Biopython code that builds the backbone (N, CA, C, O; Angstrom):
import numpy as np
from Bio.PDB.StructureBuilder import StructureBuilder

atoms = [
    (1, "GLU", "N", (16.172, -22.482, 7.753)),
    (1, "GLU", "CA", (14.876, -23.055, 8.037)),
    (1, "GLU", "C", (13.830, -22.009, 8.328)),
    (1, "GLU", "O", (12.673, -22.181, 7.945)),
    (2, "PHE", "N", (14.206, -20.900, 9.011)),
    (2, "PHE", "CA", (13.237, -19.852, 9.251)),
    (2, "PHE", "C", (12.655, -19.290, 7.973)),
    (2, "PHE", "O", (11.441, -19.139, 7.836)),
    (3, "LEU", "N", (13.556, -18.978, 7.022)),
    (3, "LEU", "CA", (13.142, -18.412, 5.728)),
    (3, "LEU", "C", (12.310, -19.460, 4.969)),
    (3, "LEU", "O", (11.358, -19.058, 4.301)),
    (4, "ALA", "N", (12.568, -20.649, 5.016)),
    (4, "ALA", "CA", (11.798, -21.690, 4.320)),
    (4, "ALA", "C", (10.337, -21.708, 4.866)),
    (4, "ALA", "O", (9.384, -21.866, 4.102)),
    (5, "LYS", "N", (10.196, -21.547, 6.153)),
    (5, "LYS", "CA", (8.847, -21.583, 6.706)),
    (5, "LYS", "C", (8.031, -20.369, 6.303)),
    (5, "LYS", "O", (6.805, -20.438, 6.222)),
    (6, "ARG", "N", (8.722, -19.238, 6.045)),
    (6, "ARG", "CA", (7.923, -18.007, 5.766)),
    (6, "ARG", "C", (7.650, -17.852, 4.287)),
    (6, "ARG", "O", (6.698, -17.158, 3.929)),
    (7, "LEU", "N", (8.437, -18.464, 3.396)),
    (7, "LEU", "CA", (8.188, -18.308, 1.968)),
    (7, "LEU", "C", (7.243, -19.387, 1.450)),
    (7, "LEU", "O", (7.475, -20.577, 1.662)),
    (8, "ASP", "N", (6.191, -18.970, 0.780)),
    (8, "ASP", "CA", (5.315, -20.045, 0.186)),
    (8, "ASP", "C", (5.397, -19.935, -1.382)),
    (8, "ASP", "O", (4.887, -20.823, -2.064)),
    (9, "SER", "N", (6.004, -18.905, -1.942)),
    (9, "SER", "CA", (6.201, -18.844, -3.387)),
    (9, "SER", "C", (7.202, -17.709, -3.676)),
    (9, "SER", "O", (7.319, -16.748, -2.915)),
    (10, "VAL", "N", (7.921, -17.858, -4.809)),
    (10, "VAL", "CA", (8.911, -16.931, -5.267)),
    (10, "VAL", "C", (8.741, -16.895, -6.759)),
    (10, "VAL", "O", (8.668, -17.920, -7.437)),
    (11, "ASN", "N", (8.675, -15.580, -7.282)),
    (11, "ASN", "CA", (8.618, -15.412, -8.745)),
    (11, "ASN", "C", (9.777, -14.568, -9.129)),
    (11, "ASN", "O", (10.165, -13.609, -8.462)),
    (12, "LEU", "N", (10.321, -14.984, -10.262)),
    (12, "LEU", "CA", (11.325, -14.234, -10.884)),
    (12, "LEU", "C", (10.997, -13.799, -12.231)),
    (12, "LEU", "O", (10.701, -14.669, -13.051)),
    (13, "TRP", "N", (11.006, -12.559, -12.581)),
    (13, "TRP", "CA", (10.597, -12.006, -13.861)),
    (13, "TRP", "C", (11.844, -11.381, -14.499)),
    (13, "TRP", "O", (12.362, -10.388, -13.989)),
    (14, "VAL", "N", (12.313, -11.931, -15.568)),
    (14, "VAL", "CA", (13.557, -11.483, -16.249)),
    (14, "VAL", "C", (13.199, -11.117, -17.672)),
    (14, "VAL", "O", (12.440, -11.827, -18.332)),
    (15, "SER", "N", (13.735, -10.025, -18.139)),
    (15, "SER", "CA", (13.480, -9.597, -19.552)),
    (15, "SER", "C", (14.746, -8.976, -20.167)),
    (15, "SER", "O", (15.625, -8.487, -19.457)),
    (16, "ILE", "N", (14.811, -9.008, -21.464)),
    (16, "ILE", "CA", (15.837, -8.278, -22.202)),
    (16, "ILE", "C", (15.130, -7.437, -23.219)),
    (16, "ILE", "O", (14.026, -7.754, -23.662)),
    (17, "GLY", "N", (15.768, -6.379, -23.575)),
    (17, "GLY", "CA", (15.186, -5.488, -24.521)),
    (17, "GLY", "C", (14.024, -4.659, -23.975)),
    (17, "GLY", "O", (13.911, -4.471, -22.763)),
    (18, "THR", "N", (13.146, -4.156, -24.879)),
    (18, "THR", "CA", (12.107, -3.274, -24.478)),
    (18, "THR", "C", (10.855, -4.174, -24.092)),
    (18, "THR", "O", (10.381, -4.988, -24.884)),
    (19, "THR", "N", (10.387, -3.977, -22.886)),
    (19, "THR", "CA", (9.210, -4.688, -22.410)),
    (19, "THR", "C", (8.248, -3.771, -21.761)),
    (19, "THR", "O", (8.622, -2.696, -21.291)),
    (20, "HIS", "N", (6.959, -4.188, -21.721)),
    (20, "HIS", "CA", (5.888, -3.371, -21.088)),
    (20, "HIS", "C", (5.067, -4.358, -20.259)),
    (20, "HIS", "O", (4.702, -5.444, -20.707)),
    (21, "SER", "N", (4.816, -3.952, -19.108)),
    (21, "SER", "CA", (4.008, -4.676, -18.201)),
    (21, "SER", "C", (2.568, -4.109, -18.179)),
    (21, "SER", "O", (2.378, -2.893, -18.163)),
    (22, "ASN", "N", (1.548, -5.016, -18.179)),
    (22, "ASN", "CA", (0.232, -4.526, -18.045)),
    (22, "ASN", "C", (-0.022, -4.056, -16.608)),
    (22, "ASN", "O", (0.715, -4.393, -15.681)),
    (23, "LEU", "N", (-1.074, -3.278, -16.460)),
    (23, "LEU", "CA", (-1.417, -2.871, -15.144)),
    (23, "LEU", "C", (-1.933, -4.063, -14.320)),
    (23, "LEU", "O", (-2.836, -4.771, -14.765)),
    (24, "HIS", "N", (-1.397, -4.277, -13.187)),
    (24, "HIS", "CA", (-1.743, -5.405, -12.317)),
    (24, "HIS", "C", (-1.477, -5.022, -10.888)),
    (24, "HIS", "O", (-0.854, -4.000, -10.603)),
    (25, "TYR", "N", (-1.983, -5.905, -9.943)),
    (25, "TYR", "CA", (-1.625, -5.702, -8.591)),
    (25, "TYR", "C", (-1.160, -7.041, -7.998)),
    (25, "TYR", "O", (-1.586, -8.115, -8.424)),
    (26, "ASP", "N", (-0.303, -6.940, -7.039)),
    (26, "ASP", "CA", (0.247, -8.157, -6.443)),
    (26, "ASP", "C", (-0.342, -8.288, -5.033)),
    (26, "ASP", "O", (-0.609, -7.295, -4.358)),
    (27, "SER", "N", (-0.535, -9.542, -4.611)),
    (27, "SER", "CA", (-1.082, -9.711, -3.292)),
    (27, "SER", "C", (0.045, -9.861, -2.219)),
    (27, "SER", "O", (-0.227, -10.007, -1.028)),
    (28, "ARG", "N", (1.255, -9.820, -2.673)),
    (28, "ARG", "CA", (2.380, -9.897, -1.744)),
    (28, "ARG", "C", (3.386, -8.805, -2.101)),
    (28, "ARG", "O", (3.338, -8.235, -3.191)),
    (29, "HIS", "N", (4.283, -8.527, -1.184)),
    (29, "HIS", "CA", (5.342, -7.535, -1.409)),
    (29, "HIS", "C", (6.311, -8.062, -2.473)),
    (29, "HIS", "O", (6.519, -9.260, -2.666)),
    (30, "GLY", "N", (6.883, -7.053, -3.145)),
    (30, "GLY", "CA", (7.804, -7.459, -4.194)),
    (30, "GLY", "C", (9.040, -6.565, -4.146)),
    (30, "GLY", "O", (9.094, -5.582, -3.406)),
    (31, "LEU", "N", (10.027, -6.934, -4.955)),
    (31, "LEU", "CA", (11.270, -6.228, -5.049)),
    (31, "LEU", "C", (11.596, -6.098, -6.566)),
    (31, "LEU", "O", (11.657, -7.094, -7.287)),
    (32, "LEU", "N", (11.799, -4.854, -7.017)),
    (32, "LEU", "CA", (12.074, -4.543, -8.425)),
    (32, "LEU", "C", (13.534, -4.142, -8.514)),
    (32, "LEU", "O", (13.959, -3.182, -7.872)),
    (33, "VAL", "N", (14.294, -4.865, -9.300)),
    (33, "VAL", "CA", (15.723, -4.596, -9.444)),
    (33, "VAL", "C", (16.044, -4.323, -10.930)),
    (33, "VAL", "O", (15.708, -5.117, -11.809)),
    (34, "MET", "N", (16.681, -3.217, -11.170)),
    (34, "MET", "CA", (17.140, -2.879, -12.509)),
    (34, "MET", "C", (18.631, -3.086, -12.608)),
    (34, "MET", "O", (19.375, -2.404, -11.903)),
    (35, "LEU", "N", (19.117, -3.998, -13.454)),
    (35, "LEU", "CA", (20.523, -4.160, -13.616)),
    (35, "LEU", "C", (21.114, -3.341, -14.778)),
    (35, "LEU", "O", (22.312, -3.058, -14.789)),
    (36, "ARG", "N", (20.283, -2.966, -15.743)),
    (36, "ARG", "CA", (20.727, -2.053, -16.869)),
    (36, "ARG", "C", (19.488, -1.524, -17.434)),
    (36, "ARG", "O", (18.403, -2.099, -17.345)),
    (37, "GLY", "N", (19.698, -0.350, -18.047)),
    (37, "GLY", "CA", (18.635, 0.280, -18.691)),
    (37, "GLY", "C", (17.719, 1.228, -17.872)),
    (37, "GLY", "O", (18.116, 1.790, -16.851)),
    (38, "ARG", "N", (16.528, 1.365, -18.354)),
    (38, "ARG", "CA", (15.597, 2.363, -17.649)),
    (38, "ARG", "C", (14.235, 1.773, -17.687)),
    (38, "ARG", "O", (13.811, 1.139, -18.653)),
    (39, "LYS", "N", (13.540, 2.015, -16.560)),
    (39, "LYS", "CA", (12.089, 1.513, -16.477)),
    (39, "LYS", "C", (11.339, 2.694, -15.800)),
    (39, "LYS", "O", (11.758, 3.277, -14.800)),
    (40, "VAL", "N", (10.153, 2.989, -16.473)),
    (40, "VAL", "CA", (9.261, 3.962, -15.967)),
    (40, "VAL", "C", (8.136, 3.265, -15.179)),
    (40, "VAL", "O", (7.439, 2.428, -15.753)),
    (41, "VAL", "N", (7.938, 3.570, -13.919)),
    (41, "VAL", "CA", (6.953, 2.888, -13.107)),
    (41, "VAL", "C", (5.957, 3.832, -12.610)),
    (41, "VAL", "O", (6.256, 4.946, -12.179)),
    (42, "GLU", "N", (4.701, 3.346, -12.679)),
    (42, "GLU", "CA", (3.561, 4.112, -12.086)),
    (42, "GLU", "C", (2.867, 3.222, -11.109)),
    (42, "GLU", "O", (2.531, 2.087, -11.446)),
    (43, "VAL", "N", (2.626, 3.713, -9.853)),
    (43, "VAL", "CA", (2.051, 2.873, -8.801)),
    (43, "VAL", "C", (0.827, 3.659, -8.329)),
    (43, "VAL", "O", (0.866, 4.861, -8.067)),
    (44, "PHE", "N", (-0.217, 2.921, -8.245)),
    (44, "PHE", "CA", (-1.549, 3.515, -7.811)),
    (44, "PHE", "C", (-1.840, 3.010, -6.345)),
    (44, "PHE", "O", (-1.627, 1.842, -6.021)),
    (45, "PRO", "N", (-2.332, 3.944, -5.490)),
    (45, "PRO", "CA", (-2.691, 3.512, -4.131)),
    (45, "PRO", "C", (-3.948, 2.602, -4.270)),
    (45, "PRO", "O", (-4.699, 2.688, -5.242)),
    (46, "PRO", "N", (-4.144, 1.692, -3.208)),
    (46, "PRO", "CA", (-5.340, 0.729, -3.251)),
    (46, "PRO", "C", (-6.652, 1.546, -3.366)),
    (46, "PRO", "O", (-7.615, 1.017, -3.922)),
    (47, "GLY", "N", (-6.741, 2.734, -2.902)),
    (47, "GLY", "CA", (-7.965, 3.477, -2.953)),
    (47, "GLY", "C", (-8.457, 3.793, -4.421)),
    (47, "GLY", "O", (-9.621, 4.112, -4.660)),
    (48, "GLU", "N", (-7.499, 3.682, -5.358)),
    (48, "GLU", "CA", (-7.710, 3.986, -6.764)),
    (48, "GLU", "C", (-8.260, 2.792, -7.565)),
    (48, "GLU", "O", (-8.521, 2.922, -8.761)),
    (49, "ALA", "N", (-8.431, 1.671, -6.935)),
    (49, "ALA", "CA", (-8.718, 0.357, -7.618)),
    (49, "ALA", "C", (-9.897, 0.486, -8.595)),
    (49, "ALA", "O", (-9.848, 0.002, -9.725)),
    (50, "GLN", "N", (-10.982, 1.172, -8.109)),
    (50, "GLN", "CA", (-12.170, 1.333, -8.986)),
    (50, "GLN", "C", (-11.792, 2.207, -10.237)),
    (50, "GLN", "O", (-12.186, 1.862, -11.351)),
    (51, "ARG", "N", (-11.056, 3.301, -10.066)),
    (51, "ARG", "CA", (-10.690, 4.151, -11.179)),
    (51, "ARG", "C", (-9.840, 3.452, -12.229)),
    (51, "ARG", "O", (-9.950, 3.690, -13.431)),
    (52, "VAL", "N", (-8.972, 2.561, -11.699)),
    (52, "VAL", "CA", (-8.092, 1.835, -12.711)),
    (52, "VAL", "C", (-8.681, 0.600, -13.209)),
    (52, "VAL", "O", (-8.013, -0.132, -13.938)),
    (53, "GLY", "N", (-9.885, 0.302, -12.875)),
    (53, "GLY", "CA", (-10.609, -0.896, -13.382)),
    (53, "GLY", "C", (-10.006, -2.190, -12.837)),
    (53, "GLY", "O", (-9.888, -3.158, -13.588)),
    (54, "ALA", "N", (-9.638, -2.242, -11.615)),
    (54, "ALA", "CA", (-9.017, -3.466, -11.158)),
    (54, "ALA", "C", (-10.032, -4.536, -10.871)),
    (54, "ALA", "O", (-11.058, -4.260, -10.250)),
    (55, "TYR", "N", (-9.767, -5.800, -11.322)),
    (55, "TYR", "CA", (-10.773, -6.806, -11.172)),
    (55, "TYR", "C", (-10.584, -7.351, -9.741)),
    (55, "TYR", "O", (-9.464, -7.332, -9.231)),
    (56, "PRO", "N", (-11.621, -7.822, -9.106)),
    (56, "PRO", "CA", (-11.418, -8.335, -7.728)),
    (56, "PRO", "C", (-10.742, -9.669, -7.653)),
    (56, "PRO", "O", (-10.780, -10.460, -8.595)),
    (57, "VAL", "N", (-10.119, -9.916, -6.517)),
    (57, "VAL", "CA", (-9.368, -11.115, -6.301)),
    (57, "VAL", "C", (-10.288, -12.251, -6.447)),
    (57, "VAL", "O", (-9.820, -13.328, -6.814)),
    (58, "SER", "N", (-11.586, -12.131, -6.193)),
    (58, "SER", "CA", (-12.479, -13.313, -6.319)),
    (58, "SER", "C", (-12.791, -13.684, -7.739)),
    (58, "SER", "O", (-13.430, -14.711, -7.971)),
    (59, "ASP", "N", (-12.376, -12.907, -8.689)),
    (59, "ASP", "CA", (-12.581, -13.227, -10.160)),
    (59, "ASP", "C", (-11.603, -14.250, -10.552)),
    (59, "ASP", "O", (-10.416, -13.924, -10.557)),
    (60, "PRO", "N", (-11.956, -15.500, -10.896)),
    (60, "PRO", "CA", (-11.000, -16.589, -11.106)),
    (60, "PRO", "C", (-10.216, -16.493, -12.342)),
    (60, "PRO", "O", (-9.176, -17.142, -12.446)),
    (61, "LEU", "N", (-10.662, -15.682, -13.351)),
    (61, "LEU", "CA", (-9.960, -15.529, -14.641)),
    (61, "LEU", "C", (-9.132, -14.245, -14.716)),
    (61, "LEU", "O", (-8.128, -14.187, -15.426)),
    (62, "ARG", "N", (-9.560, -13.218, -13.978)),
    (62, "ARG", "CA", (-8.909, -11.962, -14.156)),
    (62, "ARG", "C", (-8.337, -11.364, -12.878)),
    (62, "ARG", "O", (-7.927, -10.204, -12.875)),
    (63, "ALA", "N", (-8.301, -12.110, -11.826)),
    (63, "ALA", "CA", (-7.776, -11.580, -10.530)),
    (63, "ALA", "C", (-6.437, -10.975, -10.681)),
    (63, "ALA", "O", (-5.618, -11.526, -11.416)),
    (64, "HIS", "N", (-6.155, -9.928, -10.069)),
    (64, "HIS", "CA", (-4.873, -9.272, -10.081)),
    (64, "HIS", "C", (-4.549, -8.455, -11.331)),
    (64, "HIS", "O", (-3.434, -7.958, -11.485)),
    (65, "HIS", "N", (-5.520, -8.325, -12.207)),
    (65, "HIS", "CA", (-5.367, -7.573, -13.426)),
    (65, "HIS", "C", (-6.348, -6.376, -13.467)),
    (65, "HIS", "O", (-7.186, -6.193, -12.584)),
    (66, "SER", "N", (-6.194, -5.569, -14.546)),
    (66, "SER", "CA", (-7.015, -4.449, -14.663)),
    (66, "SER", "C", (-7.623, -4.390, -16.106)),
    (66, "SER", "O", (-7.111, -4.990, -17.051)),
    (67, "ALA", "N", (-8.733, -3.637, -16.206)),
    (67, "ALA", "CA", (-9.400, -3.450, -17.480)),
    (67, "ALA", "C", (-8.815, -2.229, -18.215)),
    (67, "ALA", "O", (-9.224, -1.910, -19.332)),
    (68, "ALA", "N", (-7.872, -1.569, -17.578)),
    (68, "ALA", "CA", (-7.291, -0.369, -18.190)),
    (68, "ALA", "C", (-6.648, -0.668, -19.549)),
    (68, "ALA", "O", (-5.987, -1.694, -19.707)),
    (69, "ARG", "N", (-6.837, 0.209, -20.514)),
    (69, "ARG", "CA", (-6.235, -0.023, -21.798)),
    (69, "ARG", "C", (-4.764, 0.494, -21.808)),
    (69, "ARG", "O", (-4.433, 1.486, -21.158)),
    (70, "HIS", "N", (-3.933, -0.195, -22.544)),
    (70, "HIS", "CA", (-2.508, 0.133, -22.506)),
    (70, "HIS", "C", (-2.282, 1.529, -23.068)),
    (70, "HIS", "O", (-1.384, 2.209, -22.571)),
    (71, "CYS", "N", (-3.021, 2.015, -24.065)),
    (71, "CYS", "CA", (-2.779, 3.249, -24.588)),
    (71, "CYS", "C", (-3.101, 4.348, -23.568)),
    (71, "CYS", "O", (-2.416, 5.370, -23.508)),
    (72, "CYS", "N", (-4.108, 4.134, -22.800)),
    (72, "CYS", "CA", (-4.462, 5.079, -21.693)),
    (72, "CYS", "C", (-3.331, 5.180, -20.643)),
    (72, "CYS", "O", (-2.962, 6.267, -20.198)),
    (73, "LEU", "N", (-2.799, 3.992, -20.269)),
    (73, "LEU", "CA", (-1.777, 3.970, -19.313)),
    (73, "LEU", "C", (-0.428, 4.649, -19.809)),
    (73, "LEU", "O", (0.225, 5.415, -19.101)),
    (74, "ALA", "N", (-0.084, 4.287, -21.092)),
    (74, "ALA", "CA", (1.096, 4.862, -21.705)),
    (74, "ALA", "C", (1.024, 6.399, -21.758)),
    (74, "ALA", "O", (2.006, 7.111, -21.547)),
    (75, "SER", "N", (-0.159, 6.846, -22.044)),
    (75, "SER", "CA", (-0.238, 8.364, -22.253)),
    (75, "SER", "C", (-0.107, 9.043, -20.978)),
    (75, "SER", "O", (0.247, 10.222, -20.976)),
    (76, "ARG", "N", (-0.365, 8.401, -19.836)),
    (76, "ARG", "CA", (-0.149, 9.004, -18.505)),
    (76, "ARG", "C", (1.394, 9.094, -18.223)),
    (76, "ARG", "O", (1.811, 9.934, -17.426)),
    (77, "LEU", "N", (2.163, 8.315, -18.812)),
    (77, "LEU", "CA", (3.586, 8.291, -18.429)),
    (77, "LEU", "C", (4.384, 9.193, -19.386)),
    (77, "LEU", "O", (5.613, 9.215, -19.318)),
    (78, "GLY", "N", (3.692, 9.954, -20.296)),
    (78, "GLY", "CA", (4.428, 10.857, -21.088)),
    (78, "GLY", "C", (5.344, 10.179, -22.101)),
    (78, "GLY", "O", (6.399, 10.714, -22.441)),
    (79, "SER", "N", (4.942, 8.997, -22.587)),
    (79, "SER", "CA", (5.862, 8.277, -23.410)),
    (79, "SER", "C", (5.635, 8.557, -24.883)),
    (79, "SER", "O", (6.142, 7.865, -25.766)),
    (80, "GLY", "N", (4.851, 9.602, -25.111)),
    (80, "GLY", "CA", (4.598, 9.998, -26.550)),
    (80, "GLY", "C", (3.363, 9.222, -27.041)),
    (80, "GLY", "O", (2.923, 9.469, -28.164)),
    (81, "ALA", "N", (2.827, 8.369, -26.318)),
    (81, "ALA", "CA", (1.562, 7.655, -26.667)),
    (81, "ALA", "C", (0.376, 8.648, -26.598)),
    (81, "ALA", "O", (0.347, 9.547, -25.758)),
    (82, "PHE", "N", (-0.579, 8.456, -27.494)),
    (82, "PHE", "CA", (-1.680, 9.243, -27.465)),
    (82, "PHE", "C", (-2.893, 8.403, -27.171)),
    (82, "PHE", "O", (-3.075, 7.378, -27.827)),
    (83, "CYS", "N", (-3.744, 8.770, -26.218)),
    (83, "CYS", "CA", (-4.935, 8.009, -25.885)),
    (83, "CYS", "C", (-6.075, 8.414, -26.833)),
    (83, "CYS", "O", (-6.504, 9.567, -26.843)),
    (84, "ARG", "N", (-6.551, 7.464, -27.617)),
    (84, "ARG", "CA", (-7.617, 7.711, -28.510)),
    (84, "ARG", "C", (-8.913, 7.223, -28.108)),
    (84, "ARG", "O", (-9.853, 7.139, -28.898)),
    (85, "CYS", "N", (-8.981, 6.887, -26.841)),
    (85, "CYS", "CA", (-10.244, 6.358, -26.227)),
    (85, "CYS", "C", (-11.226, 7.526, -26.099)),
    (85, "CYS", "O", (-10.877, 8.699, -26.238)),
    (86, "SER", "N", (-12.435, 7.147, -25.834)),
    (86, "SER", "CA", (-13.511, 8.148, -25.636)),
    (86, "SER", "C", (-13.182, 8.915, -24.335)),
    (86, "SER", "O", (-12.401, 8.477, -23.490)),
    (87, "ASP", "N", (-13.824, 10.071, -24.241)),
    (87, "ASP", "CA", (-13.626, 10.919, -22.966)),
    (87, "ASP", "C", (-14.609, 10.470, -21.912)),
    (87, "ASP", "O", (-14.769, 11.158, -20.904)),
    (88, "THR", "N", (-15.279, 9.340, -22.101)),
    (88, "THR", "CA", (-16.192, 8.897, -21.059)),
    (88, "THR", "C", (-15.783, 7.471, -20.643)),
    (88, "THR", "O", (-14.942, 6.838, -21.282)),
    (89, "GLY", "N", (-16.383, 7.002, -19.590)),
    (89, "GLY", "CA", (-16.221, 5.625, -19.075)),
    (89, "GLY", "C", (-14.802, 5.360, -18.481)),
    (89, "GLY", "O", (-14.213, 6.236, -17.847)),
    (90, "PRO", "N", (-14.289, 4.155, -18.701)),
    (90, "PRO", "CA", (-13.106, 3.666, -17.981)),
    (90, "PRO", "C", (-11.898, 4.625, -18.273)),
    (90, "PRO", "O", (-11.160, 4.954, -17.344)),
    (91, "CYS", "N", (-11.701, 5.049, -19.466)),
    (91, "CYS", "CA", (-10.530, 5.863, -19.701)),
    (91, "CYS", "C", (-10.527, 7.177, -18.960)),
    (91, "CYS", "O", (-9.486, 7.594, -18.453)),
    (92, "LEU", "N", (-11.697, 7.860, -18.882)),
    (92, "LEU", "CA", (-11.847, 9.085, -18.183)),
    (92, "LEU", "C", (-11.532, 8.876, -16.712)),
    (92, "LEU", "O", (-10.838, 9.700, -16.116)),
    (93, "ARG", "N", (-12.045, 7.746, -16.077)),
    (93, "ARG", "CA", (-11.781, 7.534, -14.651)),
    (93, "ARG", "C", (-10.271, 7.189, -14.476)),
    (93, "ARG", "O", (-9.688, 7.521, -13.444)),
    (94, "LEU", "N", (-9.657, 6.548, -15.446)),
    (94, "LEU", "CA", (-8.244, 6.245, -15.214)),
    (94, "LEU", "C", (-7.394, 7.547, -15.313)),
    (94, "LEU", "O", (-6.441, 7.746, -14.561)),
    (95, "HIS", "N", (-7.770, 8.385, -16.237)),
    (95, "HIS", "CA", (-7.004, 9.676, -16.315)),
    (95, "HIS", "C", (-7.137, 10.521, -15.075)),
    (95, "HIS", "O", (-6.274, 11.357, -14.805)),
    (96, "GLY", "N", (-8.215, 10.325, -14.297)),
    (96, "GLY", "CA", (-8.447, 11.035, -12.996)),
    (96, "GLY", "C", (-7.737, 10.366, -11.854)),
    (96, "GLY", "O", (-7.699, 10.948, -10.770)),
    (97, "ALA", "N", (-7.193, 9.236, -12.002)),
    (97, "ALA", "CA", (-6.679, 8.436, -10.832)),
    (97, "ALA", "C", (-5.372, 9.120, -10.348)),
    (97, "ALA", "O", (-4.574, 9.593, -11.158)),
    (98, "ARG", "N", (-5.172, 9.162, -8.997)),
    (98, "ARG", "CA", (-3.940, 9.535, -8.375)),
    (98, "ARG", "C", (-2.971, 8.476, -8.477)),
    (98, "ARG", "O", (-3.336, 7.301, -8.432)),
    (99, "SER", "N", (-1.659, 8.830, -8.623)),
    (99, "SER", "CA", (-0.564, 7.847, -8.692)),
    (99, "SER", "C", (0.748, 8.395, -8.268)),
    (99, "SER", "O", (0.897, 9.577, -7.959)),
    (100, "TYR", "N", (1.690, 7.514, -8.259)),
    (100, "TYR", "CA", (3.063, 7.902, -7.933)),
    (100, "TYR", "C", (3.872, 7.389, -9.147)),
    (100, "TYR", "O", (3.715, 6.240, -9.560)),
    (101, "GLN", "N", (4.748, 8.264, -9.715)),
    (101, "GLN", "CA", (5.519, 7.821, -10.864)),
    (101, "GLN", "C", (6.974, 8.086, -10.643)),
    (101, "GLN", "O", (7.374, 9.085, -10.045)),
    (102, "THR", "N", (7.756, 7.159, -11.146)),
    (102, "THR", "CA", (9.256, 7.344, -10.965)),
    (102, "THR", "C", (9.903, 6.673, -12.168)),
    (102, "THR", "O", (9.298, 5.865, -12.873)),
    (103, "THR", "N", (11.150, 7.043, -12.365)),
    (103, "THR", "CA", (11.963, 6.335, -13.399)),
    (103, "THR", "C", (13.145, 5.671, -12.739)),
    (103, "THR", "O", (13.904, 6.344, -12.040)),
    (104, "LEU", "N", (13.322, 4.461, -12.917)),
    (104, "LEU", "CA", (14.506, 3.688, -12.394)),
    (104, "LEU", "C", (15.568, 3.567, -13.468)),
    (104, "LEU", "O", (15.270, 3.193, -14.602)),
    (105, "ASN", "N", (16.796, 3.878, -13.121)),
    (105, "ASN", "CA", (17.962, 3.764, -14.048)),
    (105, "ASN", "C", (18.994, 2.833, -13.505)),
    (105, "ASN", "O", (20.027, 2.619, -14.139)),
]
sb = StructureBuilder()
sb.init_structure("model")
sb.init_model(0)
sb.init_chain("A")
sb.init_seg("    ")
for serial, (resi, resn, name, xyz) in enumerate(atoms, 1):
    if name == "N":
        sb.init_residue(resn, " ", resi, " ")
    sb.init_atom(name, np.array(xyz, "f"), 0.0, 1.0, " ", f" {name:<3s}", serial, name[0])
structure = sb.get_structure()
């Protein structure tokens, strides 16, 4: 009963094969579990929200998402992707953002 009073939603994301997640932010704590394979994760501190192009929570259509282009994000992770974006604007701000990166196996 205690747990039922504290939980207001639960999401379960399951995938098989190669998947990519777009840059987003969650309003609640989460737990990431790897059962098999490998996942490269990059986490940005809240202070980098403007650099990564995070849309505000008040935006009804884009809340919890980012304007960052996938090619720019992939190039940060050393995945062999090459960022072909211009050296100005959102891409340049993203490349200057501080982050924490790790690989889960």
